[in-house]
ROKE-980981 format. One record per residue (C-alpha): residue in three letters; x negated, y negated, z. Coordinates in Angstrom, 3 decimals. Layout:
residues N
BATI  type         X         Y         Z
BATI   ala         X         Y         Z
...
end
This chain:
residues 365
BATI  type         X         Y         Z
BATI   met     7.084   -20.504   -22.583
BATI   thr     6.390   -21.521   -18.984
BATI   val     7.737   -19.083   -16.408
BATI   arg     9.386   -20.978   -13.566
BATI   arg    10.677   -18.179   -11.346
BATI   ile     9.115   -14.775   -10.742
BATI   ala    10.931   -11.879    -9.096
BATI   val     8.456    -9.982    -6.915
BATI   ile     9.276    -6.431    -5.863
BATI   asp     7.399    -5.876    -2.589
BATI   val     7.486    -2.314    -1.236
BATI   gly     5.766    -2.214     2.145
BATI   lys     5.496     0.807     4.398
BATI   thr     8.101    -0.668     6.744
BATI   asn    10.389    -2.717     4.481
BATI   val    11.338    -3.097     0.826
BATI   lys    11.741    -6.701    -0.292
BATI   leu    12.701    -8.631    -3.383
BATI   ala    11.529   -12.236    -3.382
BATI   leu    12.168   -14.904    -5.977
BATI   val     9.087   -17.118    -6.143
BATI   asp     8.730   -20.587    -7.646
BATI   ala     5.743   -20.308    -9.987
BATI   glu     4.759   -23.959    -9.504
BATI   asp     4.342   -24.115    -5.730
BATI   met     4.589   -20.374    -4.860
BATI   thr     7.428   -20.927    -2.398
BATI   glu    10.100   -18.286    -1.902
BATI   ile    13.467   -19.382    -3.249
BATI   ala    15.376   -16.308    -2.114
BATI   val    14.521   -13.099    -0.241
BATI   val    16.381    -9.873     0.542
BATI   thr    15.056    -6.836     2.422
BATI   arg    15.975    -3.303     3.410
BATI   pro    14.174    -0.708     5.543
BATI   asn    11.777     1.602     3.728
BATI   thr    13.645     4.727     4.707
BATI   val    11.915     8.092     4.678
BATI   leu    14.145    11.078     3.902
BATI   pro    13.249    14.263     5.815
BATI   gly    13.349    16.577     2.797
BATI   pro    13.503    19.008     1.153
BATI   pro    10.863    19.682    -0.014
BATI   tyr     8.926    17.303     2.281
BATI   pro     9.412    13.813     3.787
BATI   his     9.731    11.367     0.914
BATI   phe    10.682     7.780     0.196
BATI   asp    14.309     6.979    -0.589
BATI   val    13.449     5.575    -4.003
BATI   asp    16.926     5.940    -5.516
BATI   arg    18.556     3.744    -2.874
BATI   his    15.658     1.320    -3.114
BATI   trp    16.262     1.178    -6.863
BATI   asp    19.975     0.401    -6.468
BATI   phe    19.108    -2.280    -3.922
BATI   leu    16.538    -3.847    -6.250
BATI   leu    18.819    -3.806    -9.296
BATI   asn    21.645    -5.453    -7.361
BATI   ala    19.270    -8.082    -5.993
BATI   leu    17.773    -8.767    -9.431
BATI   ala    21.274    -9.298   -10.797
BATI   lys    22.157   -11.762    -8.024
BATI   phe    18.875   -13.658    -8.203
BATI   his    19.173   -14.023   -11.961
BATI   ala    22.802   -15.142   -11.765
BATI   asp    21.990   -17.687    -9.057
BATI   his    18.582   -18.961   -10.179
BATI   gly    17.298   -17.269   -13.329
BATI   ile    14.328   -14.885   -13.557
BATI   gly    11.442   -15.535   -15.945
BATI   ala     9.134   -12.622   -15.068
BATI   ile     8.893    -9.628   -12.749
BATI   ser     5.915    -8.330   -10.792
BATI   val     5.449    -5.543    -8.267
BATI   thr     3.331    -5.051    -5.170
BATI   thr     3.398    -1.964    -2.949
BATI   his     1.538    -0.280    -0.126
BATI   gly    -1.305     2.009    -1.073
BATI   ala    -1.827     5.760    -0.672
BATI   ser     1.162     6.584    -2.843
BATI   gly     1.811     7.623    -6.387
BATI   ala     4.472     9.300    -8.470
BATI   leu     4.531    12.397   -10.635
BATI   ile     6.547    11.632   -13.762
BATI   gly     8.071    14.346   -15.948
BATI   ala     8.329    14.368   -19.726
BATI   asp    11.935    13.143   -19.417
BATI   gly    10.761     9.985   -17.623
BATI   cys    12.216    11.089   -14.279
BATI   leu    10.362    12.109   -11.147
BATI   ala     8.920    15.608   -11.357
BATI   ala     8.864    15.671    -7.528
BATI   pro     9.874    13.254    -4.758
BATI   val     7.412    10.511    -3.787
BATI   leu     5.634    11.929    -0.749
BATI   asp     5.445     9.897     2.469
BATI   tyr     1.704     9.603     3.039
BATI   glu     2.116    10.136     6.790
BATI   his     3.280    13.721     6.244
BATI   pro     0.633    16.189     7.509
BATI   gly     1.173    18.693     4.688
BATI   pro    -2.110    17.883     2.896
BATI   asp    -4.011    18.711     6.093
BATI   thr    -3.020    22.374     5.705
BATI   val    -5.336    22.677     2.688
BATI   ala    -7.972    20.237     3.925
BATI   ala   -10.867    22.685     3.585
BATI   glu   -10.055    23.420    -0.044
BATI   tyr    -9.714    19.723    -0.814
BATI   glu   -12.914    18.826     1.014
BATI   ala   -14.817    21.141    -1.325
BATI   leu   -13.483    19.228    -4.341
BATI   arg   -13.576    15.573    -3.368
BATI   pro   -16.509    13.361    -4.389
BATI   ala   -18.944    11.791    -1.966
BATI   phe   -18.302     8.396    -0.392
BATI   ser   -21.202     7.031    -2.429
BATI   glu   -19.218     7.659    -5.617
BATI   thr   -15.736     6.512    -4.605
BATI   gly   -16.172     4.227    -1.577
BATI   ser   -13.221     6.170    -0.188
BATI   pro   -13.456     7.694     3.310
BATI   arg   -11.938    11.091     4.026
BATI   leu    -8.657    10.294     5.723
BATI   pro    -6.033    12.461     7.445
BATI   val    -2.531    13.386     6.296
BATI   gly    -1.818    11.997     2.818
BATI   leu    -3.853     8.815     3.064
BATI   asn    -6.068     9.975     0.198
BATI   leu    -3.792    10.132    -2.852
BATI   gly    -5.999    12.817    -4.370
BATI   ala    -5.283    15.021    -1.335
BATI   gln    -1.552    14.498    -1.803
BATI   ile    -1.623    15.575    -5.432
BATI   his    -3.853    18.573    -4.656
BATI   trp    -1.432    19.735    -1.943
BATI   gln     1.690    19.142    -4.036
BATI   phe     0.312    21.208    -6.903
BATI   met    -0.737    23.988    -4.501
BATI   ile     2.634    24.368    -2.764
BATI   glu     4.629    24.331    -6.005
BATI   pro     2.738    26.001    -8.865
BATI   gly     5.229    24.909   -11.528
BATI   leu     4.859    21.238   -10.634
BATI   arg     1.622    20.764   -12.551
BATI   lys     3.272    21.895   -15.772
BATI   arg     6.308    19.656   -15.153
BATI   thr     4.121    16.595   -14.543
BATI   asp     3.552    14.564   -17.686
BATI   ala     2.007    11.462   -16.082
BATI   ile     0.680    10.392   -12.686
BATI   val     1.153     6.717   -11.856
BATI   thr     0.192     4.691    -8.806
BATI   tyr     3.069     3.351    -6.738
BATI   pro     3.460    -0.202    -8.097
BATI   gln     3.635     1.277   -11.580
BATI   phe     6.312     3.764   -10.546
BATI   trp     8.596     0.752   -10.214
BATI   gly     7.134    -0.736   -13.379
BATI   his     7.923     2.539   -15.155
BATI   arg    11.524     2.383   -13.978
BATI   leu    11.762    -1.156   -15.299
BATI   thr    10.005    -0.641   -18.649
BATI   gly     9.503     3.066   -19.330
BATI   val     5.733     2.457   -19.662
BATI   ser     3.330     4.710   -17.726
BATI   ala     0.298     3.017   -16.195
BATI   ser    -1.842     2.747   -13.084
BATI   asp    -3.539    -0.361   -11.749
BATI   val    -7.138    -0.685   -10.675
BATI   ser    -6.372    -2.098    -7.222
BATI   ser    -4.103     0.819    -6.280
BATI   leu    -6.521     3.393    -7.689
BATI   gly    -9.237     1.733    -5.616
BATI   ala    -7.285     2.012    -2.344
BATI   his    -8.968     5.138    -0.851
BATI   thr    -7.428     7.508    -3.404
BATI   asp   -10.650     9.476    -4.107
BATI   leu    -9.593     9.174    -7.761
BATI   trp   -11.551     6.029    -8.704
BATI   asn   -15.213     5.116    -9.024
BATI   pro   -15.286     1.388    -8.154
BATI   his   -18.953     1.009    -9.089
BATI   lys   -18.449     2.227   -12.669
BATI   arg   -14.814     1.054   -12.883
BATI   arg   -13.489     4.364   -14.131
BATI   phe   -11.823     7.515   -12.835
BATI   ser   -13.930     9.547   -10.420
BATI   ser   -15.156    13.094   -10.924
BATI   leu   -12.204    14.323    -8.840
BATI   val    -9.883    13.740   -11.783
BATI   glu   -11.750    16.378   -13.786
BATI   arg   -12.058    18.739   -10.814
BATI   leu    -8.295    18.619   -10.232
BATI   glu    -7.712    18.948   -13.998
BATI   leu    -5.789    15.672   -14.114
BATI   ala    -7.551    13.945   -17.000
BATI   asp    -4.605    14.436   -19.350
BATI   lys    -2.094    13.340   -16.704
BATI   met    -3.525    10.193   -15.127
BATI   ala    -1.798     7.146   -16.597
BATI   pro    -4.199     4.567   -18.066
BATI   ala    -5.814     2.211   -15.563
BATI   arg    -4.892    -1.394   -16.281
BATI   ala    -5.535    -4.803   -14.771
BATI   ser    -2.925    -6.003   -12.321
BATI   asp    -1.889    -8.972   -14.467
BATI   asp    -1.393    -6.942   -17.650
BATI   ile     2.126    -6.987   -19.031
BATI   leu     3.605    -3.490   -19.191
BATI   gly     6.359    -4.549   -21.532
BATI   pro     9.915    -5.817   -21.668
BATI   leu    12.799    -4.404   -19.672
BATI   leu    14.517    -1.196   -20.645
BATI   pro    17.941    -1.922   -22.205
BATI   glu    19.793    -0.202   -19.361
BATI   val    17.984    -2.351   -16.779
BATI   ala    18.742    -5.528   -18.716
BATI   asp    22.408    -4.514   -19.013
BATI   arg    22.700    -3.719   -15.294
BATI   thr    21.000    -6.888   -14.044
BATI   gly    21.756    -9.462   -16.721
BATI   val    18.035   -10.285   -16.874
BATI   pro    17.051   -10.840   -20.547
BATI   pro    15.422    -7.724   -22.053
BATI   glu    12.389    -9.716   -23.248
BATI   thr    11.492   -10.674   -19.652
BATI   pro     7.838    -9.651   -19.073
BATI   val     7.093    -7.085   -16.383
BATI   his     3.546    -7.292   -15.024
BATI   cys     1.575    -4.184   -14.166
BATI   gly     1.506    -4.839   -10.412
BATI   ile    -0.951    -4.701    -7.532
BATI   his    -1.759    -3.043    -4.203
BATI   asp    -0.249    -5.231    -1.467
BATI   ser    -3.425    -6.116     0.424
BATI   asn    -5.083    -7.072    -2.833
BATI   ala    -2.115    -9.287    -3.633
BATI   ser    -3.075   -11.265    -0.516
BATI   leu    -6.688   -11.391    -1.659
BATI   leu    -6.250   -12.312    -5.325
BATI   pro    -5.418   -16.050    -4.977
BATI   his    -8.596   -16.511    -2.940
BATI   val   -10.662   -14.587    -5.499
BATI   leu    -9.337   -16.874    -8.226
BATI   his    -9.685   -20.204    -6.427
BATI   arg   -12.186   -19.937    -3.549
BATI   lys   -15.980   -19.965    -3.705
BATI   pro   -17.712   -16.996    -1.985
BATI   pro   -18.632   -15.962     0.584
BATI   phe   -15.336   -15.534     2.434
BATI   ser   -13.171   -12.923     4.108
BATI   val    -9.418   -12.426     3.971
BATI   val    -7.352   -10.614     6.607
BATI   ser    -4.196    -8.979     5.262
BATI   thr    -1.649    -8.069     7.947
BATI   gly     1.353    -5.786     7.970
BATI   thr     1.655    -2.134     8.926
BATI   trp    -2.067    -2.131     8.142
BATI   val    -4.566    -4.852     9.063
BATI   ile    -7.219    -4.963     6.343
BATI   val   -10.275    -7.217     6.334
BATI   met   -11.801    -7.783     2.879
BATI   thr   -15.019    -9.672     2.167
BATI   ile   -16.092   -11.356    -1.054
BATI   gly   -19.743   -12.311    -1.521
BATI   gly   -20.853   -11.193     1.925
BATI   ala   -24.138    -9.637     2.971
BATI   arg   -24.770    -6.120     1.714
BATI   val   -24.268    -3.684     4.585
BATI   ala   -24.024     0.082     4.855
BATI   leu   -20.378     1.043     5.225
BATI   glu   -19.419     3.751     7.718
BATI   pro   -16.558     5.882     6.380
BATI   ala   -16.011     7.482     9.797
BATI   arg   -15.068     4.027    11.112
BATI   asp   -12.583     3.396     8.294
BATI   thr   -14.778     1.024     6.369
BATI   leu   -14.364     1.462     2.650
BATI   ile   -14.486    -0.129    -0.764
BATI   asn   -11.247    -1.548    -2.080
BATI   val   -10.851    -2.885    -5.611
BATI   asn    -9.454    -6.352    -6.275
BATI   gly    -6.917    -7.221    -8.938
BATI   leu    -9.696    -8.004   -11.415
BATI   gly   -11.297    -4.588   -10.946
BATI   ala   -14.280    -5.598    -8.791
BATI   pro   -15.287    -3.611    -5.666
BATI   val   -14.526    -5.229    -2.294
BATI   pro   -16.114    -4.018     0.991
BATI   ser   -13.316    -3.669     3.541
BATI   ala   -12.401    -2.472     7.019
BATI   arg    -8.976    -1.582     8.347
BATI   phe    -6.811    -0.262    11.133
BATI   met    -3.088     0.285    11.591
BATI   gly    -2.535    -2.927    13.552
BATI   gly     1.104    -3.504    12.676
BATI   arg     2.048     0.023    13.675
BATI   glu     0.072    -0.290    16.912
BATI   phe     1.856    -3.551    17.708
BATI   glu     5.245    -1.868    17.229
BATI   ile     4.317     1.040    19.487
BATI   ile     2.995    -0.990    22.429
BATI   ser     5.495    -3.857    22.199
BATI   gly     8.380    -1.385    22.087
BATI   gly    10.412    -3.763    19.973
BATI   his    10.229    -6.595    22.523
BATI   ala     9.541    -9.949    20.857
BATI   val     7.842   -11.673    23.796
BATI   glu     5.458   -14.615    23.578
BATI   ala     2.217   -14.437    25.525
BATI   asp     1.893   -17.760    27.353
BATI   glu    -1.313   -19.216    28.799
BATI   gly    -0.480   -17.945    32.272
BATI   ala    -0.109   -14.381    31.009
BATI   met    -3.412   -14.571    29.165
BATI   ala    -5.132   -15.895    32.279
BATI   arg    -3.688   -13.017    34.369
BATI   val    -4.931   -10.422    31.911
BATI   ile    -8.448   -11.864    32.080
BATI   ser    -8.566   -12.394    35.847
BATI   asp    -7.072    -8.961    36.657
BATI   gly    -9.296    -7.111    34.197
BATI   ile    -6.366    -5.644    32.281
BATI   met    -7.486    -4.013    29.051
BATI   leu    -5.776    -1.788    26.517
BATI   met    -8.436     0.551    25.141
BATI   pro    -8.328     2.093    21.646
BATI   ala    -6.883     3.780    19.808
BATI   ile    -3.115     3.647    19.786
BATI   val    -3.130     5.186    16.310
BATI   ser    -6.122     7.486    16.560
BATI   glu    -6.001     8.923    13.031
BATI   ser    -7.384     5.795    11.369
BATI   gly    -9.361     2.665    12.125
BATI   pro   -12.787     2.222    13.734
BATI   phe   -12.041     4.375    16.807
BATI   gln   -10.715     7.567    15.237
BATI   gly   -10.282    10.459    17.638
BATI   arg   -10.050     8.249    20.715
BATI   his    -6.798     7.912    22.628
BATI   ala    -5.426     4.696    24.081
BATI   his    -5.402     4.068    27.808
BATI   trp    -5.094     1.112    30.159
BATI   arg    -7.786    -0.315    32.401
BATI   gly    -6.250    -2.063    35.335
BATI   ala    -2.533    -2.109    36.052
BATI   gln    -0.424    -1.386    32.986
BATI   pro     1.864    -4.413    32.393
BATI   asn     5.608    -3.847    32.259
BATI   pro     7.168    -3.392    28.804
BATI   gly     8.628    -6.633    27.512
BATI   ser     6.513    -8.799    29.817
BATI   pro     4.364   -11.740    28.673
BATI   thr     1.401   -10.044    30.354
BATI   arg     1.803    -6.953    28.178
BATI   ala     2.115    -9.164    25.102
BATI   ala    -1.115   -10.941    26.063
BATI   ala    -2.994    -7.676    26.603
BATI   leu    -1.741    -6.381    23.261
BATI   gly    -2.838    -9.590    21.562
BATI   phe    -6.359    -9.249    22.962
BATI   tyr    -6.450    -5.606    21.861
BATI   leu    -5.475    -6.430    18.289
BATI   ala    -7.882    -9.370    18.103
end
């Protein structure tokens, strides 16, 4: 049977979205969003997954009543996973990866993690390496390891809530988790070192079908229980996949959002520098993808201060003629200029001015 409309759950770092997509022309028929709220704790800052879930169920019900839903897929930001208990519920809240807790045991983790040559994953601060998150969570709560029956990557947390099936996907495992060897397409040696081999959910391709809907989800939403739920994909790789399937290499794709990620297919072989936030991602088909990234969306929010101002030609000319430059890095914990702190050269433009917008645009470019 041909699927005409696909409901796509899209959990970004800033917003949670449900979009209904026409499978023929890939246009969005309907979209609803809510902020990706972070709760302060206890036991640590974590995502408000229960309210997200209610929001998504209500939206699925409305979309199906209004248009019909033929399939469901999921895409989420990286650097997140979920610890699932034997009862199918969360064994612990889903940690916000910007929480600095994992840094408190950084030395212990550093002694365990594999080399960049094995994982293509740079050592990142806070919880940006999923392996560091799990290591820290198990250290601060000794009983958590025993309570954890399965560890799933974040798209499959939502897939698990929809279907009850535990899985991980290769693109999320390959997003600087330290848990995946992209060259051999299997779990890295860290999984054994952290004694997670019996807990990591099976790695599956992004287009695999996890299964049909759980009866309670079908009852709540009205979506037929036989509706297929696809495994899901890391959000930047969702941007890349159509090009992988339909474009001839070499090419690069820039994925924008909270993170700006540049991914290259079929490019020249170069030595990646993990200290400059270059890394190996994994596409939806499981192949390694050399990449570079920085937190461009977050930096835009910080410097723009919420002012939606267009940079006109006059403002751009003033920035160039007056030698106004914003120097990196606004977010100094990631990107190619880690450890450096932003400053202005020349007169700092006023917040909300076209000149400031122009200077910010040049900085991000």
